[in-house]
C-alpha positions in Angstrom: 84.5 -11.2 -63.8 82.4 -14.0 -62.5 83.2 -17.4 -63.8 80.6 -20.0 -64.6 81.6 -22.0 -61.6 81.4 -18.9 -59.4 78.0 -18.1 -60.9 76.7 -21.6 -60.1 78.0 -21.4 -56.6 76.2 -18.0 -56.0 73.1 -19.4 -57.6 73.2 -22.5 -55.3 73.6 -20.2 -52.2 70.7 -18.1 -53.3 68.5 -21.2 -53.9 69.6 -22.6 -50.5 68.7 -19.3 -48.9 65.4 -19.2 -50.7 64.6 -22.8 -49.5 65.6 -21.9 -45.9 63.3 -18.8 -46.0 60.5 -20.9 -47.6 60.9 -23.7 -45.0 60.9 -21.1 -42.2 57.6 -19.5 -43.4 56.0 -22.9 -44.0 57.0 -23.9 -40.4 55.8 -20.6 -39.0 52.4 -20.9 -40.8 52.1 -24.5 -39.8 52.7 -23.7 -36.2 50.0 -21.0 -36.3 47.6 -23.4 -38.0 48.3 -25.9 -35.3 47.7 -23.3 -32.6 44.3 -22.5 -34.1 43.2 -25.8 -35.5 45.0 -28.5 -33.4 44.7 -27.2 -29.9 45.0 -29.8 -27.1 41.6 -31.3 -26.7 40.6 -29.3 -23.6 42.2 -26.0 -24.4 39.7 -23.1 -24.5 39.1 -21.4 -27.9 38.0 -17.9 -28.9 35.0 -17.5 -31.1 37.0 -17.4 -34.4 39.0 -20.4 -33.4 35.8 -22.3 -32.6 34.4 -21.5 -36.0 37.6 -22.7 -37.7 37.5 -25.9 -35.7 33.9 -26.5 -36.6 34.7 -26.2 -40.3 37.8 -28.4 -39.9 36.0 -31.2 -38.1 33.0 -31.2 -40.4 35.3 -31.5 -43.4 37.0 -34.4 -41.6 33.5 -35.9 -41.1 32.6 -35.3 -44.7 35.7 -37.1 -46.0 35.0 -40.1 -43.8 31.4 -40.3 -45.1 32.6 -40.1 -48.7 35.2 -42.7 -48.1 33.0 -45.2 -46.2 29.5 -44.8 -47.5 29.7 -44.3 -51.3 28.7 -47.8 -52.1 25.5 -47.7 -50.0 24.4 -44.5 -51.6 25.1 -45.9 -55.1 23.1 -49.0 -54.3 20.3 -47.1 -52.4 20.7 -49.7 -49.7 21.9 -49.3 -46.1 22.7 -52.3 -43.9 23.0 -51.9 -40.2 23.7 -55.0 -38.2 20.9 -57.5 -39.2 18.6 -54.9 -40.8 18.6 -53.3 -44.2 16.7 -50.4 -45.6 16.2 -49.8 -49.3 15.3 -46.2 -50.4 14.2 -44.4 -53.5 15.3 -40.9 -54.4 13.5 -38.4 -56.7 14.7 -34.9 -57.4 12.3 -32.1 -58.2 13.0 -28.5 -59.4 16.3 -26.8 -59.2 18.6 -27.0 -56.2 18.7 -23.7 -54.2 22.1 -22.1 -53.2 21.5 -23.3 -49.6 21.0 -26.9 -50.7 18.1 -29.2 -51.4 15.1 -29.6 -49.2 14.7 -33.3 -48.1 11.3 -35.0 -47.6 11.1 -38.4 -46.0 7.9 -40.1 -47.1 6.9 -43.3 -45.2 4.7 -46.0 -46.9 1.8 -47.8 -45.3 1.2 -51.5 -44.8 2.6 -53.0 -41.6 1.8 -56.4 -40.2 1.3 -58.0 -43.6 3.3 -60.3 -45.9 6.5 -58.9 -47.3 5.1 -58.9 -50.8 2.3 -56.5 -49.8 4.7 -54.1 -48.0 6.9 -54.2 -51.1 3.9 -53.2 -53.3 2.9 -50.5 -50.8 6.5 -49.1 -51.0 6.4 -49.1 -54.8 3.0 -47.5 -54.9 4.1 -44.9 -52.4 6.9 -43.7 -54.6 4.2 -42.2 -56.9 1.9 -40.9 -54.2 3.3 -37.4 -53.8 5.3 -34.8 -55.8 7.0 -31.7 -54.5 7.9 -28.4 -56.1 11.5 -28.4 -55.1 13.6 -30.9 -53.2 14.5 -34.5 -52.8 11.7 -37.1 -52.1 13.2 -40.0 -50.1 10.9 -43.0 -49.9 12.5 -45.7 -47.6 11.4 -49.3 -47.6 10.7 -50.4 -44.0 13.3 -52.9 -42.8 10.6 -55.1 -41.2 7.0 -56.1 -41.9 5.6 -55.6 -38.4 2.7 -53.4 -37.4 5.1 -51.0 -35.8 7.5 -51.0 -38.6 8.2 -47.3 -38.6 8.7 -46.7 -34.9 11.0 -49.4 -33.8 14.3 -48.3 -32.3 16.4 -49.2 -35.4 14.4 -46.6 -37.5 16.0 -43.7 -35.7 19.5 -45.1 -36.5 18.7 -45.6 -40.2 17.2 -42.1 -40.5 20.1 -40.5 -38.7 22.5 -42.2 -41.2 20.4 -41.2 -44.2 20.3 -37.6 -43.0 24.1 -37.5 -42.6 24.5 -39.1 -46.1 22.1 -36.8 -47.8 23.9 -33.7 -46.4 27.2 -34.9 -47.7 26.4 -36.7 -51.0 23.5 -34.5 -52.2 24.1 -31.1 -50.4 20.8 -31.2 -48.5 20.1 -28.2 -46.3 20.0 -29.5 -42.7 17.4 -26.9 -41.8 14.9 -28.0 -44.5 14.3 -31.7 -43.7 10.7 -32.9 -43.5 8.9 -36.0 -42.4 5.6 -37.3 -43.7 3.8 -40.7 -43.9 0.5 -42.4 -44.7 -1.4 -45.0 -42.7 1.3 -47.1 -40.9 3.7 -44.5 -42.2 1.5 -42.0 -40.3 1.9 -44.1 -37.2 5.7 -43.6 -37.6 5.3 -39.8 -38.0 3.4 -39.5 -34.8 6.2 -41.3 -33.0 9.3 -40.2 -34.8 8.5 -36.5 -35.0 8.6 -35.8 -31.3 11.6 -38.0 -30.5 13.6 -36.7 -33.5 12.2 -33.2 -33.6 15.7 -31.6 -33.6 16.4 -33.2 -37.0 13.2 -31.9 -38.8 11.7 -28.6 -39.7 8.1 -29.9 -39.9 6.2 -33.1 -40.1 2.9 -34.2 -41.8 0.9 -37.2 -40.4 -1.7 -38.8 -42.7 -4.2 -41.4 -41.6 -2.2 -42.9 -38.8 -2.4 -43.6 -35.1 -0.1 -42.3 -32.4 -0.4 -45.3 -30.0 1.2 -44.3 -26.7 3.2 -41.3 -27.8 2.8 -37.7 -26.6 2.9 -34.4 -28.6 4.8 -32.3 -26.1 8.2 -32.9 -27.8 6.9 -31.1 -30.9 7.5 -27.7 -29.3 10.0 -26.5 -31.9 8.7 -28.0 -35.2 5.6 -27.6 -37.2 3.2 -30.5 -37.2 0.1 -31.1 -39.3 -2.5 -33.9 -39.1 -4.6 -35.0 -42.1 -7.4 -37.5 -41.4 -10.5 -38.8 -43.1 -13.7 -37.9 -41.1 -14.9 -41.6 -41.4 -11.5 -43.2 -40.8 -12.8 -45.0 -37.7 -10.5 -48.1 -37.6 -8.5 -48.1 -34.3 -10.4 -44.8 -33.5 -8.0 -42.9 -35.8 -10.4 -40.1 -36.5 -11.2 -39.4 -32.8 -7.6 -39.7 -31.8 -6.6 -37.1 -34.5 -9.2 -34.7 -33.1 -7.9 -35.3 -29.6 -4.3 -34.6 -30.7 -5.5 -31.4 -32.3 -7.0 -30.3 -28.9 -3.7 -31.2 -27.2 -1.7 -29.2 -29.7 -4.0 -26.2 -29.3 -3.7 -26.3 -25.5 0.1 -26.5 -25.8 0.2 -23.6 -28.2 -2.0 -21.4 -26.0 0.3 -22.0 -23.1 3.5 -21.4 -25.2 2.8 -18.8 -27.9 6.3 -19.3 -29.5 5.9 -23.1 -29.9 3.7 -25.9 -31.3 2.8 -24.6 -34.7 0.2 -27.0 -36.0 -2.6 -27.5 -38.5 -5.3 -30.2 -38.2 -7.4 -31.1 -41.2 -10.3 -33.5 -40.8 -11.5 -34.2 -44.4 -15.3 -34.5 -44.6 -16.8 -37.7 -46.0 -13.4 -39.3 -46.4 -12.3 -42.6 -45.0 -8.8 -44.1 -44.7 -8.1 -43.0 -48.3 -8.4 -39.2 -48.6 -8.3 -39.0 -52.4 -5.2 -36.9 -52.5 -6.5 -34.1 -50.3 -3.7 -34.9 -47.8 -1.1 -33.7 -50.4 -1.9 -30.1 -49.3 0.2 -30.9 -46.3 3.3 -30.7 -48.4 3.0 -27.0 -49.2 2.2 -26.2 -45.5 5.3 -28.0 -44.1 7.5 -26.6 -46.8 7.0 -23.1 -45.5 8.9 -23.9 -42.3 12.7 -23.9 -41.7 14.2 -25.7 -38.7 15.6 -23.5 -35.9 18.5 -25.7 -34.7 19.0 -23.5 -31.6 15.6 -22.8 -30.0 15.7 -20.9 -26.7 13.2 -23.3 -25.1 13.4 -27.1 -25.3 10.8 -29.6 -24.2 12.3 -33.1 -24.2 10.2 -36.1 -23.4 11.9 -39.4 -23.9 9.9 -42.1 -25.7 10.3 -45.8 -25.1 13.0 -45.5 -27.8 15.6 -43.3 -26.1 18.1 -40.8 -27.3 21.3 -39.2 -25.8 20.8 -35.8 -27.4 17.9 -33.4 -28.2 18.8 -29.9 -29.5 21.3 -28.5 -26.9 20.5 -31.0 -24.1 22.2 -34.3 -23.7 22.3 -37.2 -21.3 24.9 -40.0 -20.9 22.4 -42.5 -19.5 18.9 -41.9 -21.0 15.8 -43.4 -19.5 12.4 -43.9 -21.1 9.6 -41.4 -20.4 11.7 -38.9 -18.6 11.0 -35.2 -19.1 13.4 -32.2 -19.2 12.2 -28.6 -20.0 14.8 -25.8 -20.1 14.8 -22.3 -21.5 17.5 -19.6 -22.2 16.8 -15.9 -21.5 19.8 -13.9 -22.6 22.7 -15.2 -20.3 20.4 -17.1 -17.9 19.4 -20.7 -18.3 16.3 -21.8 -16.4 15.6 -25.4 -15.7 11.8 -25.4 -15.6 11.2 -29.1 -15.0 13.2 -32.3 -14.8 12.8 -35.9 -13.9 16.5 -36.4 -14.8 19.3 -36.4 -12.2 22.2 -35.8 -14.5 22.3 -34.1 -17.9 24.4 -31.7 -20.0 23.6 -28.2 -21.3 25.4 -27.5 -24.5 26.0 -24.0 -25.7 27.4 -21.9 -28.6 27.4 -18.3 -29.6 24.0 -18.5 -31.2 22.5 -19.3 -27.8 24.5 -17.1 -25.5 27.5 -14.8 -25.5 30.2 -17.3 -24.6 32.6 -14.5 -23.7 30.3 -13.5 -20.8 29.2 -15.3 -17.7 26.4 -17.8 -17.9 23.9 -18.4 -15.0 21.9 -21.6 -14.6 18.9 -21.6 -12.2 16.8 -24.4 -10.8 13.8 -24.0 -8.6 14.8 -20.3 -8.1 18.3 -21.1 -7.0 21.6 -20.4 -8.8 23.4 -23.6 -9.5 26.1 -22.3 -11.9 27.6 -19.0 -12.6 30.7 -18.7 -14.8 32.3 -18.6 -18.2 31.7 -21.7 -20.4 34.9 -22.3 -22.4 34.7 -23.2 -26.0 36.1 -26.7 -26.4 37.5 -28.7 -29.3 36.1 -31.9 -27.6 32.5 -30.5 -27.6 32.8 -29.3 -31.2 34.1 -32.7 -32.5 31.7 -34.8 -30.5 28.6 -32.9 -31.6 29.7 -33.2 -35.2 30.4 -36.9 -34.8 27.0 -37.5 -33.2 24.8 -35.9 -35.8 27.0 -35.0 -38.8 25.0 -31.8 -39.1 27.0 -28.6 -39.8 24.1 -26.4 -38.7 23.8 -28.0 -35.3 27.3 -27.8 -33.6 28.0 -26.8 -30.0 31.1 -25.2 -28.6 30.9 -25.7 -24.8 28.9 -27.5 -22.2 27.8 -27.4 -18.6 27.4 -30.7 -16.7 24.4 -30.6 -14.4 23.8 -32.9 -11.4 20.8 -32.4 -9.2 17.8 -34.1 -7.7 14.7 -34.5 -9.8 11.4 -32.9 -8.8 9.4 -34.8 -6.3 
């Protein structure tokens, strides 16, 4: 016969044993999670581990954004250093399972008093409607003629993209850029230098100034211009850009999707005919991992463009690289040192990768998947659809 005291002693032993077993399994599982998710920063990962790390680091990034940027999204106002950008959000249709499409729409105005740019911004909010997606109409932080292509604009747009992905479940592969007049000036310049963030862009009634279209290789680009919009020679420049894009397309059949519409008998105001651009750009999704990248730095410079990166960027440099199965070909470079980033969408990272330059093999080996590369590429862009697993540092002499 078991007394109550004996029963309680047996029960206590069983509880203790249960706790010991429970602690053992928790410790065992924790160690395994650490092995998969908390590798030393340079330890190589297999494909599954890299995917787990990607999810982990993006969730960490998401948490930081939610903790630190809720107020600016509630106020529709972002402040960076001495500049601030107001923005208006309008939602159309029903959100798809993959997330909202996002349309940046840039107002006109420019080198005019603040009150006029403010009225242009308010008017622009009603200029376009879309079938499905979020229409984001930012207010330019400055009132200068080049208000949409100064260097701070890239920083603001990068922050807005990150925020919209986290707070409003925007699909990173369906982000579009459009703008009218001075806003069109901005599209001409921003689309080539931020092409890896957008699926397509629509330029209405603007002027490109000094910029080049060659960076548009992997996004769709449309131009809408009034036939009689002769101020600053906008109409003739638009026709010239159409010719440049046509030539680029003929020499690269997988790139430079474009459409140029010169609207007859129209001046700077096209009477709404330009709105047809929205349905055209909406048909395109971004390819975050194109097999050929054409990167021409503007006077506003960047450290990263698709799967290429530089630590010390210089204005107006050119870097053209393609991937064919496991071979990476450096077609042209005016850059001494740069980085090629890779993942399993671009190559089979369990096999050897070859890099060639001017017909010579300059790298041949396995590129390890690295926690450092995964975390840094997420930190840079905050884009869960544009994450890299490994990288190859390149150092060579530029072409003469």
